[in-house]
ROKE-554901 format. One line per 10 residues: number of its first residue (from 1); their letters; for each residue x, y, z of N, C-alpha, C. Coordinates in nm, 4 decimals. Example, Ala and Ser with C-alpha at 12.3 -4.5 7.8 and 13.67 -1.06 7.14 Angstrom:
<atoms>
1	as	1.3190:-0.5690:0.7800:1.2300:-0.4500:0.7800:1.3200:-0.3300:0.7800; 1.2850:-0.2250:0.7080:1.3670:-0.1060:0.7140:1.2900:0.0030:0.7870 $
</atoms>
This chain:
<atoms>
1	msiydrfayf	1.4670:1.4087:-0.3622:1.3051:1.4953:-0.4235:1.2654:1.3515:-0.3171; 1.1881:1.3876:-0.2594:1.0867:1.2654:-0.2246:1.0109:1.1410:-0.3194; 1.0290:1.0427:-0.3070:0.9232:0.9449:-0.3896:0.7283:0.9912:-0.3557; 0.6651:0.9885:-0.4859:0.5363:1.0156:-0.4598:0.5446:1.1822:-0.4532; 0.6230:1.2341:-0.5521:0.6017:1.3884:-0.4959:0.4968:1.4204:-0.6192; 0.6099:1.4886:-0.7613:0.5220:1.4985:-0.8796:0.4908:1.3931:-0.9290; 0.5369:1.2391:-0.9090:0.4744:1.1262:-0.9139:0.2803:1.1140:-0.8659; 0.2623:1.1881:-0.7797:0.1130:1.1868:-0.7381:0.0502:1.1602:-0.8750; 0.0130:1.3115:-0.9404:-0.0355:1.3515:-1.0112:-0.0916:1.2424:-1.0980; 0.0834:1.1695:-1.1056:0.0214:1.0508:-1.2341:-0.0269:0.9150:-1.1471 $
11	yakgpylgys	0.0134:0.8923:-1.0736:-0.0084:0.7972:-0.9982:-0.1923:0.8037:-1.0128; -0.2486:0.9575:-0.9203:-0.3768:0.9726:-0.9472:-0.4480:0.9752:-1.0485; -0.3785:0.9616:-1.1438:-0.3638:0.9496:-1.2833:-0.4399:0.8518:-1.3898; -0.3759:0.7613:-1.3242:-0.3103:0.6005:-1.4046:-0.4370:0.5045:-1.3027; -0.3880:0.3502:-1.3619:-0.4490:0.3028:-1.3270:-0.4366:0.2031:-1.1995; -0.3444:0.2961:-1.1416:-0.3298:0.2326:-0.9671:-0.4936:0.2277:-0.9086; -0.5801:0.3204:-0.9441:-0.6644:0.3261:-0.8120:-0.8173:0.1990:-0.8455; -0.7188:0.1058:-0.9204:-0.8337:-0.0419:-0.9702:-0.7695:-0.1229:-0.8799; -0.6522:-0.1346:-0.8393:-0.6083:-0.1651:-0.6508:-0.6778:-0.1758:-0.5936; -0.6352:0.0012:-0.5616:-0.7818:-0.0079:-0.4022:-0.8700:-0.0175:-0.4070 $
21	ermaellptv	-0.9835:-0.0011:-0.5619:-1.1021:0.0035:-0.5530:-1.1619:-0.1581:-0.5269; -1.0539:-0.2866:-0.5482:-1.0169:-0.4045:-0.5662:-1.0326:-0.4369:-0.4248; -0.9383:-0.3827:-0.3445:-0.9589:-0.4473:-0.1663:-1.0624:-0.3436:-0.1175; -1.1381:-0.2784:-0.1720:-1.2500:-0.2565:-0.0743:-1.4117:-0.2964:-0.1173; -1.3334:-0.3458:-0.2469:-1.4899:-0.4478:-0.2752:-1.4765:-0.6133:-0.2281; -1.3106:-0.6688:-0.1838:-1.2858:-0.7934:-0.1543:-1.2851:-0.7595:0.0189; -1.3162:-0.6330:0.0524:-1.2995:-0.6416:0.2381:-1.4175:-0.7157:0.2685; -1.5322:-0.6847:0.2337:-1.6244:-0.7633:0.3380:-1.6602:-0.8675:0.3648; -1.5402:-0.9882:0.2303:-1.6098:-1.1019:0.2521:-1.4576:-1.1429:0.3314; -1.3311:-1.0530:0.3837:-1.2772:-1.1628:0.4142:-1.2692:-1.1089:0.5573 $
31	larfdaqpqt	-1.3890:-1.0261:0.6055:-1.3789:-0.9508:0.7520:-1.4900:-1.0946:0.7853; -1.6264:-1.0908:0.7208:-1.6663:-1.1860:0.7015:-1.5931:-1.3030:0.7440; -1.5060:-1.3454:0.7249:-1.4363:-1.4956:0.7463:-1.4002:-1.5142:0.9152; -1.3615:-1.3714:0.9440:-1.3232:-1.3562:1.0707:-1.4453:-1.2958:1.1488; -1.5930:-1.2978:1.1377:-1.6244:-1.2818:1.1994:-1.6385:-1.1000:1.2467; -1.5568:-1.0534:1.2006:-1.5191:-0.9552:1.2264:-1.6416:-0.7951:1.1529; -1.6332:-0.6970:1.1960:-1.6939:-0.6038:1.2101:-1.7243:-0.4873:1.2365; -1.5784:-0.3900:1.1734:-1.4511:-0.2936:1.2680:-1.5766:-0.1923:1.2174; -1.5253:-0.0713:1.3383:-1.6217:0.0529:1.2742:-1.5495:0.1530:1.2832; -1.4015:0.1295:1.3300:-1.3444:0.2036:1.3028:-1.1673:0.1354:1.2323 $
41	ildiacgegt	-1.1222:0.1865:1.1065:-0.9945:0.2113:1.0589:-0.9293:0.2762:1.0292; -0.7336:0.2146:1.0179:-0.6687:0.3069:1.0151:-0.5914:0.2788:0.8870; -0.6008:0.3220:0.8033:-0.5569:0.3184:0.6459:-0.3921:0.3675:0.6745; -0.2997:0.2639:0.6596:-0.1523:0.2467:0.6173:-0.1039:0.3421:0.5056; -0.0326:0.4002:0.4791:-0.0239:0.4523:0.3414:-0.1237:0.4306:0.2175; -0.2104:0.5326:0.2889:-0.3316:0.5551:0.2268:-0.3222:0.6077:0.0795; -0.2106:0.6730:-0.0011:-0.2392:0.7701:-0.0606:-0.2863:0.8555:-0.0918; -0.4015:0.8216:-0.2683:-0.4604:0.9403:-0.2614:-0.5929:0.9209:-0.2237; -0.6433:0.8658:-0.1563:-0.7517:0.8338:-0.0797:-0.8905:0.7268:-0.1764; -0.8434:0.6459:-0.2315:-0.9380:0.5226:-0.2933:-1.0186:0.4431:-0.1967 $
51	favamakkgl	-0.9122:0.4142:-0.1447:-0.9962:0.2966:-0.0336:-1.0339:0.3071:0.0722; -0.9915:0.5279:0.1595:-1.0194:0.5203:0.2929:-1.1804:0.5719:0.2630; -1.1598:0.6744:0.0786:-1.3318:0.6923:0.1278:-1.4062:0.6191:0.0853; -1.3646:0.4751:0.0106:-1.4862:0.3882:-0.0141:-1.5341:0.3457:0.1109; -1.4772:0.3158:0.1964:-1.4535:0.3063:0.3841:-1.5430:0.3798:0.4277; -1.5146:0.4907:0.4186:-1.6648:0.6190:0.4474:-1.7519:0.5699:0.4113; -1.7572:0.5937:0.3014:-1.9057:0.5575:0.2396:-2.0266:0.4424:0.2757; -1.8923:0.3444:0.3399:-1.9991:0.2243:0.3869:-2.0015:0.2629:0.5310; -1.9677:0.4175:0.6047:-2.0248:0.4277:0.6696:-1.9240:0.4144:0.8232; -1.8653:0.3868:0.7947:-1.7319:0.3528:0.8792:-1.6304:0.4690:0.8760 $
61	qvtgvdqspq	-1.5533:0.4572:1.0384:-1.4575:0.5857:1.0475:-1.3509:0.5587:1.0570; -1.2632:0.6489:0.9344:-1.2075:0.6170:0.8766:-1.0421:0.7206:0.9307; -0.9672:0.6632:0.9310:-0.7987:0.8314:0.9353:-0.7106:0.7194:0.8512; -0.7053:0.8333:0.7668:-0.5151:0.7455:0.6371:-0.4453:0.8592:0.6940; -0.3410:0.7926:0.6368:-0.1786:0.8499:0.6909:-0.0887:0.8278:0.5646; -0.0307:0.8877:0.5467:0.0780:0.8820:0.4138:0.2080:0.9496:0.4481; 0.2960:0.9462:0.3837:0.4286:1.0646:0.3844:0.4373:1.1551:0.2740; 0.3546:1.1622:0.2055:0.3446:1.2666:0.0650:0.2390:1.3821:0.1178; 0.3092:1.4456:0.0687:0.2115:1.5719:0.1403:0.0844:1.5836:-0.0222; 0.1397:1.5331:-0.1513:0.0843:1.5889:-0.2401:-0.0166:1.4492:-0.2074 $
71	mlqfarerae	-0.0453:1.3623:-0.1707:-0.0994:1.2374:-0.2470:-0.2386:1.2691:-0.1353; -0.1586:1.3135:0.0077:-0.2787:1.3379:0.0449:-0.3588:1.4511:0.0365; -0.3204:1.5226:-0.0588:-0.4207:1.7180:-0.0691:-0.4761:1.6179:-0.2320; -0.4658:1.4959:-0.2787:-0.5509:1.4249:-0.3664:-0.6465:1.3544:-0.2820; -0.5926:1.2681:-0.1467:-0.6899:1.2219:-0.1074:-0.8270:1.2884:-0.0093; -0.7272:1.4364:0.0622:-0.8520:1.5190:0.0960:-0.9470:1.6134:-0.0149; -0.9225:1.5686:-0.1482:-0.9965:1.6177:-0.2274:-1.0658:1.5584:-0.2938; -1.0741:1.4433:-0.3012:-1.1444:1.3076:-0.3128:-1.2988:1.2877:-0.1764; -1.2086:1.2689:-0.0588:-1.3435:1.2419:0.0163:-1.4071:1.3569:-0.0389; -1.3384:1.5101:0.0002:-1.4013:1.6468:-0.0264:-1.5514:1.6364:-0.1743 $
81	renvkveflh	-1.5133:1.5316:-0.2574:-1.5796:1.5465:-0.3925:-1.6932:1.4513:-0.3728; -1.6409:1.3682:-0.3280:-1.7717:1.2235:-0.2718:-1.8528:1.2560:-0.1441; -1.8441:1.3583:-0.0329:-1.8704:1.4361:0.0449:-1.8900:1.3578:0.1848; -1.8115:1.2233:0.2156:-1.7593:1.1931:0.3098:-1.6549:1.2512:0.4002; -1.6314:1.1893:0.5239:-1.5751:1.2442:0.6148:-1.4599:1.1327:0.6595; -1.3167:1.1370:0.6123:-1.1886:1.0523:0.5983:-1.0464:1.2167:0.7081; -1.0799:1.1698:0.8257:-0.9211:1.2648:0.8503:-0.8043:1.1604:0.7791; -0.6906:1.2260:0.7652:-0.6353:1.2343:0.7074:-0.4833:1.3152:0.7356; -0.3962:1.2083:0.8110:-0.3162:1.2840:0.8348:-0.1201:1.2312:0.7823; -0.0545:1.3336:0.8478:0.0600:1.3258:0.7693:0.1871:1.2616:0.8320 $
91	qdmrslafer	0.1583:1.1396:0.8379:0.2731:1.0398:0.9069:0.3575:0.9187:0.8557; 0.4530:0.9008:0.9039:0.5833:0.7849:0.8167:0.5195:0.6444:0.8980; 0.4917:0.5865:0.8370:0.4759:0.4028:0.8810:0.5659:0.3936:0.9637; 0.6370:0.4289:1.0067:0.8011:0.4064:1.0605:0.7663:0.4166:1.1881; 0.6671:0.5516:1.2278:0.6682:0.5785:1.3866:0.5363:0.6173:1.3654; 0.4266:0.5118:1.3734:0.3420:0.5244:1.3706:0.2430:0.6261:1.5512; 0.1668:0.7207:1.5506:0.1581:0.8017:1.6688:0.0240:0.8551:1.6906; -0.0696:0.7704:1.7808:-0.1866:0.7781:1.8015:-0.1954:0.6944:1.9429; -0.3036:0.8360:2.0181:-0.3519:0.7834:2.1377:-0.4879:0.6885:2.1359; -0.5481:0.7011:2.0735:-0.6468:0.5946:1.9976:-0.6548:0.4406:1.9546 $
101	rfdlvtcwfd	-0.7556:0.3567:2.0193:-0.6883:0.2832:1.8948:-0.7990:0.2466:1.7890; -0.7746:0.1228:1.7102:-0.8454:0.1169:1.5635:-0.9263:-0.0033:1.6129; -1.0186:-0.0906:1.5190:-1.0245:-0.1983:1.5133:-0.9912:-0.2802:1.4033; -0.9475:-0.2169:1.2967:-0.8810:-0.2640:1.1851:-0.8056:-0.1356:1.1305; -0.6916:-0.2160:1.0842:-0.5259:-0.1484:0.9888:-0.5205:-0.1807:0.8790; -0.5105:-0.1215:0.8029:-0.4746:-0.1744:0.6436:-0.3547:-0.0899:0.6422; -0.3207:-0.1701:0.4994:-0.1735:-0.1271:0.4515:-0.1793:-0.2523:0.2824; -0.1932:-0.1304:0.2003:-0.2211:-0.2028:0.0627:-0.1223:-0.1696:-0.0533; -0.0998:-0.2145:-0.1398:-0.0162:-0.2105:-0.2528:0.0587:-0.2432:-0.2720; 0.0812:-0.2971:-0.1721:0.2653:-0.3228:-0.0972:0.3856:-0.2349:-0.0856 $
111	slnylleled	0.3122:-0.1085:0.0008:0.3587:0.0031:0.0972:0.4202:-0.0653:0.1634; 0.4530:-0.1830:0.2783:0.5449:-0.2372:0.3119:0.7098:-0.2493:0.2320; 0.6830:-0.2768:0.1200:0.7967:-0.3600:0.0258:0.8776:-0.2244:0.0563; 0.8381:-0.1158:0.0708:0.9223:0.0541:0.0270:1.0140:0.0122:0.2244; 1.0091:-0.0472:0.2806:1.0851:-0.0960:0.3517:1.1740:-0.1366:0.3165; 1.2799:-0.0872:0.3290:1.4019:-0.1666:0.2703:1.4752:-0.1754:0.4154; 1.4464:-0.1881:0.5320:1.5472:-0.2468:0.5852:1.4632:-0.2926:0.6683; 1.5084:-0.4415:0.7792:1.3848:-0.5143:0.8338:1.3422:-0.4826:0.9300; 1.4940:-0.3994:1.0008:1.4370:-0.3110:1.1214:1.2937:-0.2379:1.0857; 1.3209:-0.1564:0.9730:1.1629:-0.0943:0.9480:1.0936:-0.1514:0.9704 $
121	lqrtlagvhr	1.0535:-0.2326:0.9366:0.9084:-0.3460:0.8731:0.9121:-0.3971:1.0209; 1.0037:-0.4171:1.1037:0.9784:-0.4724:1.2383:0.8988:-0.3281:1.3236; 0.9330:-0.1910:1.2894:0.8979:-0.0951:1.4024:0.7786:-0.0581:1.3226; 0.7750:-0.0486:1.1914:0.6419:0.0108:1.1803:0.4989:-0.1350:1.1924; 0.5611:-0.2015:1.1711:0.4362:-0.3677:1.2288:0.4446:-0.3220:1.3755; 0.5436:-0.2942:1.4654:0.5230:-0.2791:1.6018:0.4406:-0.1396:1.6271; 0.4160:-0.0141:1.5748:0.3011:0.0442:1.5795:0.1829:-0.0151:1.4993; 0.1796:-0.0974:1.4472:0.0053:-0.1290:1.4176:0.0138:-0.1886:1.5393; 0.0896:-0.2825:1.6471:-0.0139:-0.3337:1.7109:-0.0517:-0.2664:1.8275; 0.0145:-0.0925:1.7911:0.0797:-0.0365:1.9149:-0.0974:0.0591:1.9050 $
131	alkkaglsif	-0.1804:0.0654:1.7261:-0.2811:0.1181:1.6942:-0.3582:0.0225:1.7005; -0.3630:-0.0616:1.7209:-0.4896:-0.2005:1.7260:-0.5706:-0.1846:1.8601; -0.7012:-0.1754:1.8948:-0.7507:-0.2268:2.0087:-0.7459:-0.3631:2.0101; -0.7344:-0.4468:2.1628:-0.7224:-0.5925:2.1969:-0.8115:-0.6437:2.0616; -0.7686:-0.7568:2.0538:-0.8616:-0.8433:1.9256:-0.8414:-0.8015:1.7787; -0.8277:-0.6884:1.7383:-0.8217:-0.6240:1.6514:-0.7484:-0.6805:1.5382; -0.7904:-0.6491:1.4102:-0.7187:-0.7321:1.3070:-0.6331:-0.5816:1.1838; -0.5430:-0.7025:1.1351:-0.4692:-0.6280:1.0246:-0.4823:-0.6580:0.9485; -0.5368:-0.6156:0.7891:-0.4845:-0.7026:0.6658:-0.3862:-0.5986:0.6186; -0.2959:-0.6941:0.6004:-0.1801:-0.6007:0.4752:-0.1295:-0.7177:0.3269 $
141	dmntiygltv	-0.0545:-0.6444:0.2587:-0.0316:-0.7390:0.1383:0.0892:-0.7105:0.1418; 0.1960:-0.7375:0.0457:0.3722:-0.7603:-0.0202:0.3687:-0.8218:-0.0815; 0.4367:-0.7779:-0.2170:0.4923:-0.8594:-0.3284:0.6015:-0.9216:-0.2686; 0.5907:-1.0614:-0.3322:0.6954:-1.1858:-0.2563:0.8305:-1.1247:-0.3366; 0.9479:-1.2303:-0.2934:1.0593:-1.2026:-0.4235:1.0613:-1.2395:-0.5247; 0.9372:-1.3447:-0.5581:0.9238:-1.3902:-0.7115:0.8379:-1.2435:-0.7655; 0.7667:-1.1734:-0.7277:0.6981:-1.1089:-0.7862:0.8092:-0.9530:-0.8569; 0.8298:-0.9436:-0.7310:0.9998:-0.8638:-0.7360:1.1201:-0.8984:-0.8588; 1.1253:-0.9958:-0.8754:1.2033:-1.0879:-0.9283:1.2042:-1.1581:-1.0591; 1.0999:-1.1551:-1.0647:0.9919:-1.1948:-1.2059:0.9131:-1.1045:-1.3002 $
151	dwqrhhcyvq	0.8126:-1.1102:-1.1698:0.7128:-0.9977:-1.2242:0.7203:-0.9120:-1.2559; 0.7919:-0.8574:-1.1460:0.8822:-0.6697:-1.2135:0.9465:-0.6634:-1.3366; 0.9965:-0.7896:-1.3434:1.1218:-0.7719:-1.4899:1.0991:-0.8241:-1.5804; 0.9607:-0.8711:-1.6209:0.8818:-0.9173:-1.7228:0.9956:-0.8045:-1.8244; 0.9714:-0.7161:-1.8710:1.0060:-0.6037:-1.9575:1.0907:-0.4990:-1.9210; 1.2172:-0.4639:-1.9864:1.3285:-0.4147:-1.9679:1.2483:-0.2644:-1.9550; 1.1275:-0.2028:-2.0532:1.1229:-0.0980:-2.0128:0.9397:-0.0746:-2.0544; 0.8449:-0.0359:-2.0814:0.7231:-0.0430:-2.1476:0.6932:0.1035:-2.0671; 0.5341:0.1239:-2.1365:0.4656:0.2426:-2.0923:0.3837:0.2274:-1.9905; 0.3786:0.3458:-1.9313:0.2725:0.2779:-1.8267:0.1695:0.3343:-1.8377 $
161	qdtselfeih	0.1453:0.4278:-1.9115:0.0311:0.5406:-1.9589:0.1242:0.5983:-2.0550; -0.0548:0.6441:-2.1725:0.0210:0.7516:-2.3072:-0.1181:0.8131:-2.3084; -0.1379:0.9200:-2.2715:-0.2662:0.9985:-2.2906:-0.2237:1.1463:-2.3539; -0.3686:1.1954:-2.4132:-0.3203:1.3721:-2.4290:-0.2616:1.4639:-2.3108; -0.2972:1.3871:-2.1640:-0.2233:1.4684:-2.1126:-0.1085:1.4829:-2.0242; -0.0147:1.3361:-2.0085:0.0607:1.2339:-1.9790:0.0656:1.1383:-2.0457; 0.2009:1.0954:-2.0585:0.3100:0.9841:-2.0662:0.3608:0.9898:-1.9674; 0.3797:0.8426:-1.9459:0.4795:0.7573:-1.8023:0.5836:0.6333:-1.8693; 0.6587:0.6678:-1.8274:0.7623:0.5101:-1.8822:0.8252:0.4563:-1.7790; 0.8351:0.3188:-1.7061:0.8777:0.2338:-1.6524:0.9802:0.1426:-1.7039 $
171	spsydlekni	1.1316:0.1817:-1.5981:1.2172:0.0776:-1.6219:1.2554:-0.0196:-1.5227; 1.2064:-0.1700:-1.4923:1.2781:-0.1825:-1.3582:1.3908:-0.2566:-1.3653; 1.4363:-0.2965:-1.2845:1.6034:-0.3392:-1.2502:1.6067:-0.4414:-1.0512; 1.6798:-0.5238:-1.0976:1.6773:-0.6027:-0.9243:1.8194:-0.6348:-0.8805; 1.8512:-0.5897:-0.8016:1.9573:-0.6311:-0.6927:1.9878:-0.7392:-0.5807; 2.0246:-0.8682:-0.6904:1.9618:-0.9970:-0.6156:2.0472:-1.0143:-0.5273; 2.2126:-0.9180:-0.4571:2.2219:-0.9331:-0.3377:2.1455:-0.8776:-0.2150; 2.0507:-0.7957:-0.3173:2.0235:-0.7069:-0.1697:1.8501:-0.7261:-0.1584; 1.8053:-0.7761:-0.2653:1.6522:-0.8250:-0.2880:1.6121:-0.7076:-0.2827; 1.6419:-0.6081:-0.3257:1.5802:-0.4498:-0.3948:1.5682:-0.4481:-0.5029 $
181	atmritgfvk	1.4349:-0.4518:-0.5499:1.3966:-0.3706:-0.6978:1.3957:-0.2307:-0.6851; 1.3979:-0.1810:-0.8059:1.4213:-0.0106:-0.8809:1.3397:-0.0488:-0.9416; 1.2400:0.0652:-0.9301:1.1720:0.1119:-1.0407:1.1767:0.2180:-1.0608; 1.2502:0.2968:-1.1821:1.2749:0.4103:-1.2331:1.2057:0.4616:-1.2937; 1.0962:0.5612:-1.3282:0.9841:0.5459:-1.3630:1.0027:0.7601:-1.4218; 0.9712:0.7852:-1.5695:1.0378:0.8783:-1.5955:0.8750:0.9355:-1.6449; 0.8138:1.0676:-1.6452:0.6747:1.1015:-1.6721:0.6984:1.2479:-1.7808; 0.5947:1.2695:-1.8230:0.5581:1.4415:-1.8686:0.4381:1.4621:-1.8763; 0.4440:1.6082:-1.8954:0.2942:1.6114:-1.8156:0.2738:1.7582:-1.9526; 0.1917:1.7346:-1.9898:0.1380:1.8658:-2.1225:0.0764:1.9618:-2.0694 $
191	egdgwtrmde	0.1957:2.0787:-2.0431:0.1709:2.2170:-2.0046:0.2061:2.3352:-2.1163; 0.0338:2.3736:-2.1143:0.0474:2.4812:-2.2928:0.1311:2.3981:-2.3938; 0.2025:2.4334:-2.4757:0.2343:2.4049:-2.6002:0.3818:2.2943:-2.5821; 0.3847:2.3193:-2.4658:0.5184:2.1933:-2.4173:0.4619:2.0961:-2.3210; 0.6161:2.0397:-2.3221:0.5849:1.9062:-2.1606:0.6914:1.9537:-2.0365; 0.6390:1.8950:-1.9436:0.7154:1.8909:-1.8126:0.7995:1.7708:-1.7754; 0.9412:1.7687:-1.7513:0.9815:1.5871:-1.7403:0.9796:1.5794:-1.6155; 0.9475:1.4511:-1.5088:0.9811:1.4603:-1.3999:1.0442:1.3219:-1.4189; 1.0692:1.3182:-1.3120:1.1825:1.1472:-1.2803:1.1743:1.0981:-1.1317; 1.1264:1.0024:-1.1159:1.1668:0.9394:-0.9315:1.2220:0.8357:-0.9838 $
201	vhkergytle	1.2717:0.7786:-0.8659:1.2815:0.6160:-0.8449:1.2901:0.5779:-0.7115; 1.1433:0.4793:-0.7415:1.1322:0.3885:-0.6290:1.1542:0.1880:-0.6106; 1.2034:0.2303:-0.4657:1.3053:0.0755:-0.4462:1.1593:-0.0029:-0.3189; 1.1674:-0.1260:-0.3966:1.0591:-0.1681:-0.2898:1.1923:-0.3243:-0.2835; 1.1768:-0.3228:-0.1616:1.3015:-0.5010:-0.1037:1.1879:-0.5791:-0.0950; 1.2154:-0.6925:-0.1134:1.1415:-0.8587:-0.0890:1.2370:-0.8580:0.0228; 1.1091:-0.9242:0.0934:1.1070:-1.0141:0.2279:1.0496:-1.1892:0.2389; 1.1253:-1.2688:0.2453:1.0565:-1.4036:0.2652:0.9781:-1.4138:0.4030; 0.8744:-1.5231:0.3784:0.7682:-1.4977:0.4226:0.8582:-1.5715:0.5393; 0.9382:-1.6252:0.6002:0.9479:-1.6390:0.7252:1.0550:-1.5085:0.7809 $
211	dirqclkevg	1.1014:-1.4305:0.6881:1.1239:-1.2686:0.7606:1.0017:-1.1558:0.8115; 0.8742:-1.2178:0.7315:0.8102:-1.1488:0.7608:0.6728:-1.2065:0.9409; 0.7339:-1.3737:0.9383:0.6290:-1.4201:1.0427:0.7345:-1.4161:1.1145; 0.8229:-1.3735:1.1495:0.9147:-1.3649:1.2689:0.9460:-1.2154:1.2981; 0.8883:-1.0628:1.2388:0.8579:-0.9859:1.2225:0.6850:-0.9138:1.3387; 0.6144:-1.0456:1.2849:0.4791:-1.0318:1.3442:0.5040:-1.0945:1.5219; 0.5895:-1.1927:1.4877:0.5626:-1.2820:1.6507:0.6760:-1.1760:1.7569; 0.8155:-1.1304:1.6821:0.8080:-1.0025:1.7631:0.8149:-0.8967:1.8187; 0.6701:-0.8614:1.7316:0.5438:-0.7516:1.7806:0.4477:-0.7941:1.8510; 0.4244:-0.9034:1.8129:0.3419:-0.9905:1.9126:0.1985:-0.9803:1.8221 $
221	lqelacwgnl	0.1727:-1.0024:1.7226:0.0709:-0.9993:1.6326:0.0418:-1.1548:1.5509; -0.0808:-1.2400:1.5899:-0.0749:-1.3480:1.5490:-0.1162:-1.3559:1.4518; -0.0720:-1.4479:1.3703:-0.1149:-1.4765:1.2129:-0.2476:-1.5483:1.2296; -0.3334:-1.5007:1.1059:-0.4063:-1.5786:1.1379:-0.4957:-1.6215:0.9987; -0.4075:-1.6034:0.8755:-0.4158:-1.6417:0.7692:-0.2611:-1.5148:0.6770; -0.2504:-1.6288:0.5852:-0.2027:-1.5635:0.4900:-0.1892:-1.6741:0.3516; -0.2458:-1.5812:0.2074:-0.2670:-1.6342:0.1454:-0.2099:-1.5649:-0.0274; -0.1937:-1.6101:-0.1235:-0.1076:-1.6148:-0.1977:-0.1967:-1.5589:-0.3484; -0.3898:-1.5583:-0.3413:-0.4551:-1.5215:-0.3879:-0.5667:-1.4611:-0.2737; -0.5985:-1.3734:-0.2780:-0.6894:-1.3237:-0.2418:-0.8390:-1.3474:-0.2159 $
231	eemseprpds	-0.8830:-1.3637:-0.3788:-1.0106:-1.3725:-0.4127:-1.0307:-1.5153:-0.3781; -0.9325:-1.6321:-0.3689:-0.9733:-1.7836:-0.3991:-0.9080:-1.7873:-0.1777; -0.8817:-1.6674:-0.1089:-0.7927:-1.7183:0.0148:-0.7285:-1.8205:-0.0008; -0.6349:-1.8077:-0.1089:-0.5522:-1.9712:-0.0598:-0.3971:-1.9280:-0.0671; -0.3653:-2.0387:-0.0453:-0.2192:-2.0186:0.0402:-0.0879:-2.0179:-0.1148; -0.0004:-1.9279:-0.0334:0.0972:-1.8649:-0.1174:0.1535:-2.0194:-0.2114; 0.1943:-1.9858:-0.3284:0.3045:-2.0676:-0.3902:0.4100:-1.9953:-0.4225; 0.4875:-2.1418:-0.5072:0.6218:-2.0863:-0.5288:0.6498:-1.9255:-0.6311; 0.4968:-1.9452:-0.7363:0.5109:-1.8382:-0.7966:0.4189:-1.7540:-0.7793; 0.3889:-1.7071:-0.6095:0.2982:-1.6164:-0.6035:0.3730:-1.4659:-0.6211 $
241	grvwfvvqk	0.3318:-1.3574:-0.6755:0.3411:-1.2577:-0.7006:0.3526:-1.2010:-0.5649; 0.2470:-1.2013:-0.5398:0.2217:-1.1020:-0.4064:0.1278:-1.2121:-0.2617; 0.1471:-1.1636:-0.1659:0.0869:-1.2323:-0.0322:-0.0226:-1.1517:0.0236; -0.1226:-1.1847:0.1417:-0.1398:-1.1022:0.1801:-0.1595:-1.1649:0.3038; -0.1708:-1.1058:0.4265:-0.1230:-1.1665:0.5872:-0.2589:-1.0890:0.6608; -0.3504:-1.1607:0.7061:-0.4134:-1.1041:0.8230:-0.4086:-1.1783:0.9675; -0.3722:-1.0359:1.0430:-0.3353:-1.1079:1.1704:-0.4115:-1.0223:1.2781; -0.4263:-1.1114:1.4257:-0.4124:-0.9960:1.4855:-0.3989:-0.9557:1.5835; -0.3894:-0.8440:1.7485:-0.3053:-0.7998:1.8128:-0.4209:-0.9634:1.9352 $
</atoms>
């Protein structure tokens, strides 16, 4: 079973949406720093569409892609509820295919960490390069090795959601040799008088900043900024759990 299949329902109901909402709030400040005024946006791994819809409500032309049909269905329903037009497409980020080009390409919430091979990360960034107009920007975030080895591992097992409709438990672990974090997710959904169980295993790889920068160099993307705190736009620290990159074609 692929990830974000049955878990898509839990994701759409959970606290995860707050991150996308926050990125939508902070993006104008980031763009202003680089004097950028994009009109077209490609949102990679768009999930259930919170960020894409927020951008469309600002009048931008937005395309969202995701590998999960279930997440895309939630995204389309969200756009319809919000009465905005967003093009949502089923694509794998490793093989992006567009004839048109975009002013801005985004990828949020450590989606790139799901690429467990360096070659796949480079292939995805090459697709970002192809999708961008000349001088276009791409902004993305990734969990750091510190974030996956320390922040993710603070609790061996914890409850992520507990409502009258659903119950969700996370259990993390980390493979130090492969730099791969595993999150085992178990959830229960109320159905009639009983509960239905779902299980998914999510894996993320931790990459060094040097690895990411080498990939960017190989595909022809120029680094404009790398921050460990997006609000402060400050340099990464050894204990930064996440980093944000701003790059340009």
